[in-house]
C-alpha positions in Angstrom: 115.4 45.0 147.9 117.8 47.7 148.6 118.0 50.9 146.6 119.9 50.6 143.3 123.4 52.1 143.1 124.5 54.5 140.4 125.9 51.7 138.2 123.3 49.1 138.9 120.6 50.3 136.5 120.2 48.2 133.4 117.8 48.1 130.5 115.3 45.3 130.3 117.3 43.6 127.6 120.5 43.9 129.6 118.8 42.5 132.7 117.6 39.5 130.7 121.1 38.8 129.4 122.6 39.2 132.9 120.0 36.8 134.4 120.8 34.2 131.7 124.5 34.5 132.4 123.8 34.3 136.2 122.2 30.9 135.7 125.4 29.7 134.0 127.7 30.9 136.9 128.0 27.5 138.6 128.9 25.8 135.3 131.5 28.6 134.5 133.1 28.1 137.9 133.1 24.3 137.7 134.7 24.5 134.2 137.4 26.8 135.5 138.1 24.4 138.3 138.5 21.5 135.8 140.8 23.5 133.6 143.0 25.1 136.3 146.0 23.5 137.9 145.3 25.5 141.0 142.1 25.8 143.2 139.6 28.3 141.8 138.2 31.0 144.0 134.5 31.6 143.1 134.9 35.3 143.5 136.3 38.1 141.4 137.5 41.6 142.4 136.5 41.0 146.0 132.9 40.0 145.1 131.6 36.4 145.6 129.9 35.2 142.4 127.6 32.8 144.1 125.5 34.4 146.8 124.7 32.6 150.0 121.8 34.9 150.8 118.4 34.9 149.2 118.7 38.5 148.2 120.3 39.0 144.8 123.8 40.6 145.0 123.6 43.4 142.4 127.3 43.8 142.4 127.5 40.5 140.6 125.1 41.9 137.9 127.5 44.8 137.3 130.5 42.4 136.9 128.6 40.1 134.6 127.5 43.1 132.5 131.2 43.9 131.9 131.8 40.4 130.5 128.7 40.5 128.4 129.5 43.9 127.0 133.0 42.8 126.2 131.5 40.0 124.1 128.7 42.1 122.5 126.0 40.3 124.5 127.0 36.8 123.4 126.2 34.8 126.5 128.2 31.7 125.5 131.3 33.8 124.8 130.8 35.9 128.0 130.6 32.6 130.0 133.8 31.3 128.4 135.6 34.6 129.0 134.6 34.4 132.7 135.7 30.8 132.9 139.1 31.7 131.4 139.5 34.6 133.8 138.8 32.5 136.9 141.3 30.0 135.7 143.9 32.6 135.0 143.3 34.3 138.4 143.9 30.9 140.1 147.0 30.0 138.2 148.4 33.6 138.4 147.8 33.4 142.2 145.9 36.6 142.4 144.8 35.9 145.9 148.2 36.8 147.3 149.4 39.4 144.8 148.5 42.4 146.9 150.9 41.2 149.5 153.9 40.8 147.1 156.7 43.4 147.3 158.6 44.9 144.4 161.6 47.2 144.5 160.5 50.7 145.0 163.5 52.2 143.3 162.5 50.4 140.1 158.7 50.5 140.1 158.0 53.5 142.3 158.6 55.8 139.4 156.7 53.7 136.9 153.2 53.9 138.2 150.8 54.0 141.2 147.2 54.5 142.3 146.5 57.9 143.8 143.2 59.0 145.1 140.0 59.4 143.1 138.4 61.8 140.7 135.3 63.8 141.6 133.0 60.9 141.0 134.9 58.6 143.3 136.7 56.6 140.6 140.2 55.4 141.4 143.0 57.0 139.4 146.1 55.2 138.2 149.1 57.2 137.1 151.7 55.8 134.7 155.0 57.6 133.9 157.0 56.8 130.8 159.8 59.4 130.8 163.4 58.5 131.6 162.8 54.8 132.2 165.5 52.2 132.1 163.6 49.7 129.9 165.9 46.8 130.7 165.6 47.4 134.5 161.8 47.8 134.4 160.7 45.4 131.7 163.6 43.1 131.3 162.3 40.5 133.8 158.9 40.1 132.1 157.4 37.9 134.8 158.3 40.3 137.5 156.9 43.3 135.5 153.6 41.5 134.8 153.1 40.6 138.4 153.8 44.2 139.5 151.5 45.5 136.7 148.6 43.2 137.7 149.1 44.2 141.3 148.8 47.8 140.4 145.5 47.1 138.5 144.2 45.0 141.4 144.9 47.9 143.8 142.8 50.1 141.6 140.0 47.5 141.4 139.8 47.4 145.2 138.5 51.0 144.9 135.5 49.9 143.0 132.3 49.0 145.0 130.2 48.0 141.9 127.4 49.9 143.5 128.2 53.5 142.6 131.7 53.1 141.1 132.5 50.4 138.5 135.5 51.7 136.5 138.7 53.7 136.8 140.6 56.7 135.3 144.1 56.3 133.8 146.6 59.1 133.4 149.5 58.3 131.1 152.2 60.9 131.5 154.5 61.2 128.5 156.7 64.0 129.9 160.3 63.3 128.9 159.5 60.4 126.6 161.9 59.9 123.8 160.9 58.8 120.3 163.6 56.2 120.6 162.5 54.8 124.0 160.1 52.1 122.7 162.6 49.3 122.1 162.3 45.5 121.7 162.1 44.9 125.5 159.4 47.5 126.0 157.4 46.2 123.1 157.5 42.6 124.4 156.3 43.7 127.8 153.6 45.9 126.3 152.1 43.1 124.2 152.1 40.7 127.2 150.4 43.3 129.4 147.8 44.1 126.7 146.9 40.4 126.5 146.6 39.9 130.3 144.5 43.0 130.8 142.2 42.6 127.9 141.5 39.0 128.6 140.9 39.4 132.3 139.8 42.9 133.1 137.0 43.8 130.7 135.2 47.2 130.9 137.3 48.6 133.8 138.4 51.9 132.2 136.2 55.0 132.1 138.7 57.4 130.6 142.3 57.4 129.6 144.1 60.8 129.7 147.2 61.0 127.6 149.1 63.9 129.3 152.2 65.9 128.2 151.9 64.4 124.7 154.9 65.3 122.5 154.3 66.2 118.8 156.2 63.2 117.4 153.5 60.7 118.2 150.9 62.2 115.9 151.8 60.5 112.6 151.8 56.9 114.0 148.5 57.4 115.8 146.9 59.0 112.8 147.4 55.6 111.2 146.4 53.6 114.3 143.2 55.6 114.6 141.9 54.0 111.5 141.5 50.6 113.3 140.2 51.9 116.6 136.5 51.4 117.3 134.4 54.5 118.1 133.7 53.2 121.6 137.4 53.0 122.2 138.3 56.4 120.8 135.7 58.2 122.8 137.5 57.1 126.0 140.7 58.9 125.0 141.5 62.4 126.1 144.7 63.8 124.6 146.4 66.9 126.0 149.7 68.7 125.3 152.2 69.7 128.0 150.7 73.3 127.9 147.2 72.2 128.7 147.8 69.1 130.9 147.9 70.7 134.3 144.7 72.6 133.8 142.9 69.6 132.2 144.0 67.2 135.0 142.8 69.7 137.6 139.4 70.1 135.9 138.8 66.4 135.3 140.2 64.9 138.5 140.3 67.8 140.9 143.5 69.6 141.9 143.4 68.5 145.5 143.1 64.9 144.3 146.2 65.1 142.1 149.7 63.8 143.1 152.2 66.4 144.2 153.8 66.4 140.8 150.7 67.9 139.2 149.3 69.9 142.1 149.5 73.6 141.9 150.6 73.6 138.3 147.1 74.4 137.0 146.8 77.5 139.2 150.1 78.8 137.9 149.2 78.2 134.3 147.5 81.1 132.5 144.6 80.1 130.4 145.2 80.6 126.7 142.0 81.9 125.2 143.1 80.7 121.7 143.9 77.2 122.8 141.6 74.4 121.7 139.9 72.6 124.5 140.9 68.9 124.8 138.2 66.5 123.6 137.8 62.8 123.5 138.2 61.4 120.1 135.1 61.6 118.0 132.6 58.8 118.5 129.3 57.6 117.3 126.7 56.5 119.9 127.4 52.9 121.0 124.9 50.3 119.7 122.7 48.6 122.2 124.0 45.3 123.6 121.9 42.4 122.3 122.2 38.7 122.3 122.6 38.6 118.6 125.0 41.4 117.9 126.9 41.4 114.6 130.4 40.7 115.7 131.8 41.9 112.4 130.5 45.4 112.7 132.6 48.4 113.5 136.0 49.5 112.3 138.6 46.9 111.3 141.1 46.3 114.0 144.8 45.4 113.9 145.7 42.0 115.2 148.1 40.5 117.8 148.5 37.0 119.1 147.0 35.4 122.1 143.7 37.0 123.1 140.7 35.0 124.3 137.5 35.4 122.3 136.4 36.2 118.8 133.7 38.6 117.8 133.9 40.8 120.8 132.9 44.4 120.9 134.9 47.4 122.0 135.1 47.7 125.7 134.3 50.4 128.1 137.6 51.3 130.2 137.9 48.2 129.5 139.4 48.3 130.0 141.0 45.7 129.8 143.1 46.0 128.5 144.4 47.0 130.2 145.5 50.5 132.0 147.7 51.5 132.9 151.4 51.0 133.1 152.3 49.0 130.1 155.4 50.2 128.1 154.5 53.3 126.1 153.3 53.3 122.6 153.5 56.5 120.6 150.8 58.7 122.2 147.7 59.5 120.3 146.3 62.8 119.1 142.8 63.5 118.0 143.4 64.2 114.3 142.2 62.7 111.1 144.2 59.7 109.8 146.3 60.4 106.7 145.6 58.5 103.5 148.2 55.7 104.0 148.1 52.1 102.9 146.8 50.1 105.9 149.4 47.8 107.3 147.7 46.4 110.5 150.4 43.8 111.1 153.1 46.5 111.2 151.1 48.5 113.7 150.6 45.7 116.3 153.5 46.7 118.5 152.6 50.4 118.2 149.0 49.9 119.3 149.9 47.7 122.3 149.1 49.5 125.4 146.7 52.1 123.9 143.7 50.2 125.1 144.0 47.6 127.9 140.4 46.8 128.7 139.1 46.6 125.1 137.2 43.5 124.3 138.2 43.5 120.7 140.0 40.2 120.8 140.1 36.9 119.0 140.5 33.6 120.9 143.3 31.6 119.3 142.5 28.6 121.5 138.8 28.5 120.9 138.6 29.5 117.3 142.0 28.5 115.9 142.7 31.9 114.4 146.3 33.0 114.0 145.8 36.4 115.5 143.7 38.3 118.0 143.0 41.9 117.7 143.6 44.2 120.6 143.9 48.0 120.9 
């Protein structure tokens, strides 16, 4: 057997769960084919799920681990999530999406994939300032196809040997407090659902850059429903610190031209607080009998896939990434306000796009699914 890659080492318990899910792959693919109105490709993110060689393809193990982690080690739910994802990929026609063309004058300023960080992880950049929401998000189907294409481009940078997730940079420079209108909210919720349902555990870190001060109050409330595993993925930096932090975390030579050189020109403020991920407790081990009710309560939104899932890695799905902007977060304690999760649904949409915290309305008949 070939040497293990950096992301191919699993615990004995994880290996056992992965092996059990592997045995169910033919059934998951067959079920997807029966449910789909289009032919199902037995591959995902460029990796065939059914190996034709005798040697075990460890890339498949890495992918299956993502689905298992998104469902807290519940094999049946991970199998169902994979089946649903294969069905969605067929019906959404993912096989040809990288060849589709979208107007550069509309989407060129919204987001793109640019280079990697120091560990070889692809970096997606999303820009929220001065957008014409009707032009960008008004045609929801077009926006979703562009958005999925962007994520698929990033996924092609993962080899599932040494690199298995991505970095996201959300640039809030120039964002107005009044910019998050009805059109943007609708596109955001749709994007969150697609990404969380179909791209689990694809996000390593999400950097909120150039964050204005007005977003603090809303996120203080939202933070009360974020899982610890989700919060520890977020890095929030102000406009003053953003150039230096991006250079340190990604590498200045790897940054787009917009950010390059800014860090060198920026004097370090000895009194400034270093940006930190939101506080998090150590993640619990993944087991086949995880308590799906553990963790912080989460707000709910309609149309996610499975119940009882745990917080994801970059996801990720969720998903990423260039969904319309929610008020950006800051790592401060939540104020003592009366929880109103339903009122916060549209505000949380887009914060976490690969989080597995979802409830399947089809499988379990619940009215809402939670997604951060």
